[in-house]
DRENDO-1510 file (C-alpha; in Angstrom, 1 decimal, always signed):
<recs>
REC; n; res; u; v; w
REC; 1; MET; +272.1; -9.1; -21.9 .
REC; 2; GLN; +272.7; -8.3; -18.3 .
REC; 3; GLN; +269.7; -8.2; -16.0 .
REC; 4; MET; +269.9; -4.4; -15.4 .
REC; 5; LEU; +271.9; -1.3; -16.5 .
REC; 6; THR; +272.6; +1.3; -13.6 .
REC; 7; ILE; +273.3; +5.0; -14.7 .
REC; 8; LEU; +275.2; +6.8; -11.9 .
REC; 9; GLY; +276.7; +10.3; -11.4 .
REC; 10; PRO; +277.1; +13.5; -9.6 .
REC; 11; THR; +274.0; +15.9; -9.4 .
REC; 12; ALA; +273.8; +17.8; -12.8 .
REC; 13; SER; +275.6; +15.5; -15.2 .
REC; 14; GLY; +272.5; +14.8; -17.1 .
REC; 15; LYS; +271.9; +10.7; -15.8 .
REC; 16; THR; +267.9; +11.3; -16.3 .
REC; 17; PRO; +268.0; +12.1; -20.1 .
REC; 18; LEU; +270.5; +9.5; -20.7 .
REC; 19; ALA; +268.5; +6.7; -19.0 .
REC; 20; ALA; +265.4; +7.9; -21.0 .
REC; 21; ALA; +267.4; +7.8; -24.2 .
REC; 22; LEU; +268.7; +4.3; -23.7 .
REC; 23; SER; +265.3; +3.2; -22.5 .
REC; 24; HIS; +263.9; +4.2; -25.6 .
REC; 25; GLU; +266.6; +1.9; -27.7 .
REC; 26; ILE; +266.5; -0.9; -25.5 .
REC; 27; GLY; +262.9; -1.1; -24.2 .
REC; 28; GLY; +263.9; -0.3; -20.7 .
REC; 29; GLU; +261.9; +1.2; -17.7 .
REC; 30; ILE; +263.8; +3.7; -15.1 .
REC; 31; ILE; +263.8; +2.9; -11.5 .
REC; 32; SER; +264.9; +6.0; -9.4 .
REC; 33; ALA; +267.7; +6.0; -7.1 .
REC; 34; ASP; +267.0; +9.6; -5.3 .
REC; 35; SER; +266.3; +9.7; -1.7 .
REC; 36; ARG; +264.4; +12.6; -2.1 .
REC; 37; GLN; +262.2; +12.1; -5.6 .
REC; 38; VAL; +260.1; +9.6; -3.6 .
REC; 39; TYR; +258.0; +12.4; -2.1 .
REC; 40; ARG; +255.2; +14.0; -3.7 .
REC; 41; ARG; +255.0; +17.7; -4.6 .
REC; 42; MET; +258.4; +18.0; -3.8 .
REC; 43; ASP; +259.2; +18.3; -7.3 .
REC; 44; ILE; +261.7; +21.5; -8.4 .
REC; 45; GLY; +264.0; +21.5; -5.2 .
REC; 46; THR; +264.4; +17.4; -5.9 .
REC; 47; GLY; +265.1; +18.2; -9.9 .
REC; 48; LYS; +262.5; +15.6; -10.9 .
REC; 49; ASP; +262.5; +17.1; -14.3 .
REC; 50; LEU; +259.7; +14.7; -15.5 .
REC; 51; ASP; +259.7; +16.2; -18.8 .
REC; 52; ASP; +263.1; +14.2; -19.1 .
REC; 53; TYR; +260.7; +10.8; -19.2 .
REC; 54; ARG; +259.0; +12.3; -22.5 .
REC; 55; LEU; +260.8; +12.1; -25.8 .
REC; 56; VAL; +260.3; +13.3; -29.1 .
REC; 57; VAL; +261.2; +11.0; -31.5 .
REC; 58; ASP; +260.8; +10.7; -35.2 .
REC; 59; GLY; +257.9; +8.8; -36.6 .
REC; 60; SER; +258.2; +6.0; -39.1 .
REC; 61; SER; +255.8; +4.7; -41.6 .
REC; 62; THR; +254.5; +1.2; -42.1 .
REC; 63; SER; +257.1; +0.3; -44.5 .
REC; 64; GLY; +259.6; +1.3; -42.0 .
REC; 65; SER; +260.6; +4.6; -43.6 .
REC; 66; LYS; +260.6; +8.1; -42.0 .
REC; 67; CYS; +257.7; +9.8; -42.4 .
REC; 68; GLY; +258.7; +13.2; -41.4 .
REC; 69; THR; +256.6; +13.4; -38.2 .
REC; 70; GLN; +257.5; +13.4; -34.8 .
REC; 71; SER; +255.6; +12.3; -31.9 .
REC; 72; PRO; +256.2; +12.3; -28.0 .
REC; 73; VAL; +257.0; +8.9; -26.2 .
REC; 74; ASP; +256.9; +8.3; -22.3 .
REC; 75; ILE; +259.4; +6.3; -20.7 .
REC; 76; PRO; +257.9; +4.6; -17.9 .
REC; 77; TYR; +259.6; +5.3; -14.5 .
REC; 78; HIS; +259.3; +4.2; -10.9 .
REC; 79; LEU; +259.8; +5.2; -7.2 .
REC; 80; ILE; +259.0; +8.9; -7.9 .
REC; 81; ASP; +256.2; +10.2; -6.3 .
REC; 82; ILE; +255.6; +7.3; -4.0 .
REC; 83; CYS; +254.9; +9.1; -0.5 .
REC; 84; GLU; +253.9; +12.1; +1.2 .
REC; 85; PRO; +256.2; +15.0; +2.4 .
REC; 86; GLY; +256.8; +15.1; +6.0 .
REC; 87; THR; +257.4; +11.2; +6.0 .
REC; 88; LYS; +261.2; +9.6; +6.8 .
REC; 89; TYR; +261.3; +7.3; +3.9 .
REC; 90; ASN; +264.5; +5.2; +4.5 .
REC; 91; LEU; +266.9; +2.7; +2.9 .
REC; 92; PHE; +264.9; -0.2; +4.2 .
REC; 93; GLN; +262.1; +0.6; +2.5 .
REC; 94; TYR; +263.5; +1.5; -0.7 .
REC; 95; GLN; +265.6; -1.9; -1.1 .
REC; 96; GLN; +262.1; -3.6; -0.8 .
REC; 97; ASP; +260.3; -1.1; -3.3 .
REC; 98; PHE; +263.4; -1.1; -5.8 .
REC; 99; PHE; +263.0; -5.1; -5.6 .
REC; 100; ASP; +259.2; -5.2; -6.1 .
REC; 101; ALA; +259.7; -2.6; -9.2 .
REC; 102; TYR; +262.7; -4.7; -10.5 .
REC; 103; GLN; +260.9; -7.9; -10.5 .
REC; 104; ASP; +257.5; -6.6; -12.1 .
REC; 105; ILE; +259.7; -4.9; -15.0 .
REC; 106; ARG; +261.7; -8.0; -15.6 .
REC; 107; ARG; +258.3; -10.1; -15.6 .
REC; 108; ARG; +256.7; -7.8; -18.2 .
REC; 109; GLY; +260.1; -8.7; -20.6 .
REC; 110; ALA; +261.3; -4.9; -20.1 .
REC; 111; VAL; +265.0; -3.8; -19.2 .
REC; 112; PRO; +265.3; -2.4; -15.9 .
REC; 113; ILE; +267.4; +1.0; -15.8 .
REC; 114; LEU; +268.5; +1.8; -12.1 .
REC; 115; CYS; +269.1; +5.9; -12.7 .
REC; 116; GLY; +270.1; +8.4; -9.8 .
REC; 117; GLY; +273.0; +9.7; -7.6 .
REC; 118; THR; +272.0; +8.3; -4.1 .
REC; 119; GLY; +275.2; +6.1; -3.8 .
REC; 120; LEU; +273.9; +4.4; -0.7 .
REC; 121; TYR; +270.6; +3.5; -2.4 .
REC; 122; ILE; +272.3; +2.0; -5.5 .
REC; 123; GLU; +274.7; +0.2; -3.6 .
REC; 124; ALA; +272.3; -1.5; -1.5 .
REC; 125; VAL; +270.3; -3.0; -3.8 .
REC; 126; LEU; +273.0; -3.9; -6.2 .
REC; 127; LYS; +275.0; -5.8; -3.4 .
REC; 128; GLY; +272.0; -7.0; -1.5 .
REC; 129; TYR; +272.3; -5.3; +1.7 .
REC; 130; LYS; +270.9; -7.1; +4.7 .
REC; 131; LEU; +268.6; -4.8; +6.4 .
REC; 132; SER; +266.1; -4.5; +9.4 .
REC; 133; PRO; +263.4; -1.8; +10.1 .
REC; 134; VAL; +264.3; +0.4; +13.0 .
REC; 135; PRO; +261.4; +2.2; +15.0 .
REC; 136; GLN; +261.6; +5.6; +16.3 .
REC; 137; ASN; +262.5; +5.6; +20.3 .
REC; 138; PRO; +261.3; +8.5; +22.0 .
REC; 139; GLU; +263.2; +8.4; +25.0 .
REC; 140; LEU; +266.5; +8.6; +22.8 .
REC; 141; ARG; +265.3; +11.4; +21.1 .
REC; 142; ALA; +264.5; +13.3; +24.0 .
REC; 143; SER; +267.7; +12.4; +25.7 .
REC; 144; LEU; +269.5; +13.7; +22.6 .
REC; 145; GLU; +267.3; +16.8; +22.1 .
REC; 146; GLY; +269.5; +19.9; +22.4 .
REC; 147; LYS; +272.7; +18.9; +21.6 .
REC; 148; THR; +275.1; +20.3; +19.0 .
REC; 149; LEU; +275.5; +18.6; +15.5 .
REC; 150; ASP; +279.3; +18.2; +16.3 .
REC; 151; GLU; +278.1; +16.3; +19.7 .
REC; 152; LEU; +275.8; +14.3; +17.9 .
REC; 153; THR; +278.4; +13.2; +15.1 .
REC; 154; GLU; +280.7; +12.3; +17.7 .
REC; 155; MET; +278.3; +10.1; +19.6 .
REC; 156; LEU; +277.5; +8.5; +15.8 .
REC; 157; ILE; +281.1; +8.0; +14.8 .
REC; 158; GLU; +281.4; +6.0; +18.3 .
REC; 159; LEU; +278.4; +3.9; +17.6 .
REC; 160; LYS; +279.3; +2.7; +14.3 .
REC; 161; GLN; +282.8; +2.1; +15.7 .
REC; 162; ARG; +281.3; -0.7; +18.0 .
REC; 163; ASN; +278.6; -1.9; +15.4 .
REC; 164; GLY; +281.4; -2.1; +12.8 .
REC; 165; SER; +278.9; -0.3; +10.5 .
REC; 166; VAL; +280.1; +1.1; +7.3 .
REC; 167; MET; +276.6; +1.2; +5.5 .
REC; 168; HIS; +275.6; +4.9; +6.3 .
REC; 169; ASN; +277.2; +8.0; +4.7 .
REC; 170; THR; +278.3; +10.2; +7.6 .
REC; 171; THR; +278.7; +13.1; +5.1 .
REC; 172; ASP; +275.5; +13.1; +4.5 .
REC; 173; VAL; +274.3; +13.9; +8.0 .
REC; 174; ASP; +274.0; +17.5; +7.6 .
REC; 175; SER; +271.2; +18.2; +10.2 .
REC; 176; CYS; +270.7; +17.5; +14.2 .
REC; 177; GLN; +267.5; +15.7; +12.8 .
REC; 178; ARG; +269.2; +13.5; +10.7 .
REC; 179; ALA; +272.0; +12.9; +12.8 .
REC; 180; ILE; +269.6; +11.8; +15.4 .
REC; 181; ARG; +268.0; +9.2; +13.3 .
REC; 182; ALA; +271.5; +7.7; +12.6 .
REC; 183; ILE; +272.3; +7.2; +16.1 .
REC; 184; GLU; +268.7; +6.0; +16.9 .
REC; 185; ILE; +269.5; +3.3; +13.9 .
REC; 186; GLU; +273.1; +2.4; +15.1 .
REC; 187; THR; +271.7; +2.3; +18.7 .
REC; 188; TYR; +268.6; -0.5; +17.9 .
REC; 189; ASN; +271.3; -2.3; +15.8 .
REC; 190; LEU; +273.5; -2.4; +19.0 .
REC; 191; GLU; +270.7; -3.3; +21.1 .
REC; 192; ASN; +268.7; -6.0; +18.8 .
REC; 193; PRO; +270.8; -8.3; +17.0 .
REC; 194; VAL; +267.9; -9.8; +15.1 .
REC; 195; PRO; +267.9; -11.5; +11.9 .
REC; 196; ARG; +267.9; -9.4; +9.1 .
REC; 197; ARG; +265.8; -9.1; +5.8 .
REC; 198; GLU; +267.7; -10.8; +2.9 .
REC; 199; LEU; +266.9; -9.6; -0.7 .
REC; 200; PRO; +269.7; -10.9; -3.3 .
REC; 201; PRO; +272.2; -9.1; -5.0 .
REC; 202; VAL; +271.4; -7.6; -8.4 .
REC; 203; ASP; +273.8; -8.2; -11.4 .
REC; 204; SER; +274.1; -5.0; -13.3 .
REC; 205; LEU; +276.3; -3.3; -16.0 .
REC; 206; ILE; +277.2; -0.1; -14.3 .
REC; 207; ILE; +277.9; +3.5; -16.3 .
REC; 208; GLY; +279.3; +6.2; -14.5 .
REC; 209; VAL; +278.5; +9.9; -16.1 .
REC; 210; ASP; +281.7; +11.9; -15.7 .
REC; 211; ILE; +281.5; +15.6; -15.7 .
REC; 212; ASP; +284.5; +17.9; -15.6 .
REC; 213; ARG; +284.3; +19.4; -12.4 .
REC; 214; GLU; +284.4; +23.1; -13.9 .
REC; 215; GLU; +281.8; +22.2; -16.0 .
REC; 216; ARG; +279.6; +20.3; -13.1 .
REC; 217; ARG; +280.1; +23.6; -10.8 .
REC; 218; ALA; +278.9; +26.1; -13.6 .
REC; 219; LYS; +275.7; +23.9; -14.4 .
REC; 220; ILE; +275.0; +23.7; -10.8 .
REC; 221; THR; +275.0; +27.3; -10.5 .
REC; 222; ARG; +272.7; +28.0; -13.4 .
REC; 223; ARG; +270.7; +24.9; -12.5 .
REC; 224; LEU; +270.1; +26.6; -9.0 .
REC; 225; LYS; +269.2; +30.0; -10.6 .
REC; 226; ALA; +266.7; +28.6; -13.2 .
REC; 227; ARG; +264.9; +26.5; -10.3 .
REC; 228; LEU; +264.4; +29.8; -7.9 .
REC; 229; GLU; +263.2; +31.5; -11.0 .
REC; 230; GLU; +260.8; +28.6; -11.7 .
REC; 231; GLY; +259.1; +28.7; -8.1 .
REC; 232; MET; +261.1; +26.6; -6.0 .
REC; 233; ILE; +260.8; +28.9; -3.0 .
REC; 234; ASP; +256.8; +29.1; -3.7 .
REC; 235; GLU; +257.0; +25.1; -3.8 .
REC; 236; VAL; +258.7; +25.4; -0.5 .
REC; 237; ARG; +255.8; +27.5; +0.8 .
REC; 238; SER; +253.0; +25.4; -0.1 .
REC; 239; LEU; +254.6; +22.5; +1.9 .
REC; 240; LEU; +254.9; +24.7; +4.9 .
REC; 241; ALA; +251.2; +25.9; +4.4 .
REC; 242; GLU; +250.2; +22.5; +4.0 .
REC; 243; GLY; +251.0; +21.7; +7.6 .
REC; 244; ILE; +254.3; +20.1; +7.0 .
REC; 245; PRO; +256.7; +21.4; +9.9 .
REC; 246; ALA; +259.6; +23.5; +9.0 .
REC; 247; GLU; +261.9; +20.8; +10.8 .
REC; 248; ASP; +260.7; +18.0; +8.7 .
REC; 249; LEU; +261.8; +20.2; +5.4 .
REC; 250; ILE; +264.8; +21.0; +7.0 .
REC; 251; TYR; +265.6; +17.2; +7.6 .
REC; 252; TYR; +265.6; +16.7; +3.7 .
REC; 253; GLY; +268.6; +18.7; +3.4 .
REC; 254; LEU; +270.0; +20.8; +0.5 .
REC; 255; GLU; +267.1; +22.9; -1.3 .
REC; 256; TYR; +264.3; +22.3; +1.5 .
REC; 257; LYS; +266.6; +22.9; +4.2 .
REC; 258; PHE; +268.0; +26.6; +2.9 .
REC; 259; VAL; +265.1; +27.7; +1.2 .
REC; 260; THR; +263.0; +26.8; +4.6 .
REC; 261; GLU; +265.5; +28.5; +6.8 .
REC; 262; TYR; +265.1; +31.8; +4.1 .
REC; 263; ILE; +261.3; +31.4; +4.4 .
REC; 264; ILE; +260.9; +31.3; +8.4 .
REC; 265; GLY; +263.2; +34.1; +8.4 .
REC; 266; GLN; +266.6; +32.7; +9.6 .
REC; 267; THR; +268.5; +34.0; +6.7 .
REC; 268; THR; +268.4; +36.6; +4.0 .
REC; 269; TYR; +268.0; +35.7; +0.1 .
REC; 270; ASP; +271.5; +36.1; -0.6 .
REC; 271; GLU; +272.7; +34.1; +2.2 .
REC; 272; MET; +270.4; +31.4; +1.3 .
REC; 273; PHE; +271.7; +30.9; -2.4 .
REC; 274; SER; +275.2; +31.3; -1.2 .
REC; 275; ARG; +275.1; +28.6; +1.3 .
REC; 276; LEU; +272.8; +26.7; -0.6 .
REC; 277; GLU; +275.2; +26.8; -3.7 .
REC; 278; ILE; +278.0; +25.9; -1.5 .
REC; 279; ALA; +276.4; +22.7; -0.4 .
REC; 280; ILE; +275.1; +21.3; -3.6 .
REC; 281; HIS; +279.0; +21.7; -4.9 .
REC; 282; GLN; +280.1; +19.8; -1.7 .
REC; 283; PHE; +277.1; +17.5; -2.0 .
REC; 284; ALA; +278.3; +16.2; -5.7 .
REC; 285; LYS; +281.9; +16.0; -4.5 .
REC; 286; ARG; +280.5; +14.0; -1.8 .
REC; 287; GLN; +278.7; +11.9; -4.5 .
REC; 288; MET; +281.8; +11.3; -6.6 .
REC; 289; THR; +283.9; +10.3; -3.4 .
REC; 290; TRP; +280.9; +7.4; -2.6 .
REC; 291; PHE; +281.1; +6.3; -6.2 .
REC; 292; ARG; +284.9; +6.1; -6.3 .
REC; 293; GLY; +284.4; +4.1; -2.9 .
REC; 294; MET; +282.3; +1.6; -4.9 .
REC; 295; GLU; +285.0; +1.1; -7.4 .
REC; 296; ARG; +287.5; +0.3; -4.0 .
REC; 297; ARG; +284.9; -2.0; -3.0 .
REC; 298; GLY; +285.1; -4.2; -6.1 .
REC; 299; PHE; +282.4; -2.5; -8.6 .
REC; 300; THR; +283.2; -1.7; -12.0 .
REC; 301; ILE; +282.1; +1.6; -13.3 .
REC; 302; HIS; +282.3; +2.3; -17.2 .
REC; 303; TRP; +282.8; +6.2; -17.2 .
REC; 304; ILE; +281.6; +7.9; -19.9 .
REC; 305; ASN; +281.9; +11.7; -20.8 .
REC; 306; ALA; +279.0; +13.6; -20.1 .
REC; 307; LEU; +279.6; +16.4; -22.8 .
REC; 308; GLN; +279.3; +13.8; -25.6 .
REC; 309; PRO; +276.4; +14.2; -27.9 .
REC; 310; MET; +273.6; +11.8; -26.6 .
REC; 311; ASP; +273.7; +9.5; -29.7 .
REC; 312; ASP; +277.5; +8.9; -28.9 .
REC; 313; LYS; +276.6; +8.1; -25.3 .
REC; 314; VAL; +274.1; +5.7; -26.2 .
REC; 315; ALA; +276.0; +4.3; -28.7 .
REC; 316; GLN; +278.9; +3.5; -26.3 .
REC; 317; ILE; +276.6; +1.9; -23.8 .
REC; 318; MET; +274.9; +0.0; -26.6 .
REC; 319; LYS; +278.7; -1.3; -27.3 .
REC; 320; LEU; +279.4; -2.1; -23.7 .
REC; 321; MET; +276.1; -3.8; -23.2 .
REC; 322; SER; +277.2; -6.1; -26.4 .
REC; 323; GLU; +280.5; -7.3; -25.3 .
</recs>
């Protein structure tokens, strides 16, 4: 068996339920590869859907025959709810946290299943990116204050060209705060050519969950409406009431960016919904662009149809594992 399984795909493709079903079959534990689900109390907006990790399975008698009862089974998961909102979790921290969880799971004889849609995080741990921590630079931040996102993006592109940096996805820089942090990282790496931490690459069978574009768009819209009805706006209000600055929530992008802007009066509800829906569609498209790029960079991804019955998808993966 491979050391690890990886299940990746765009948002709304059904990665987590598949990873949970597979974990139950093979004795696996899930390591999340989602850059925002690390934050506590950011549940609805990040789509944690923790119920996906609880399966209801048929029970069996001691003789092995089905006894007609059903019981819940909790699938172990890692790297969800590990830090406080308002903090800036980053790739360097994720790579170390992943490796710690990965080693712990293997030490206990379980199968690690990496599951998520943050392509940068996935590629970093599979390839063993060599990274170094980057401290904040108050002087640099002060000098960049007031610049537009377009101006910051131009600066970032120039710095990346000088560094020969290809590890950060510039399409994810969707706010001035994120762009400033990216510039901070590139500037530090340019001025401080220090030895970087080395973690080994990880051998993995990679499964891609492929969902038809129109079905994906429809599912994203349905899910957005459901999350708003489930209390996503109240969730963001609660975070603001804790004292988390609006700009910190806007930094996290997507749901937290647009809902926060609505709550503080920068947009109307209809504008928020429309802009957020478009942004999530664009995000899903960027995710697929990243995964296709991984294939060009030498990764083999076995794509399976998201709309197949769950049993068929699990059977297809089990067959790939046995080859």
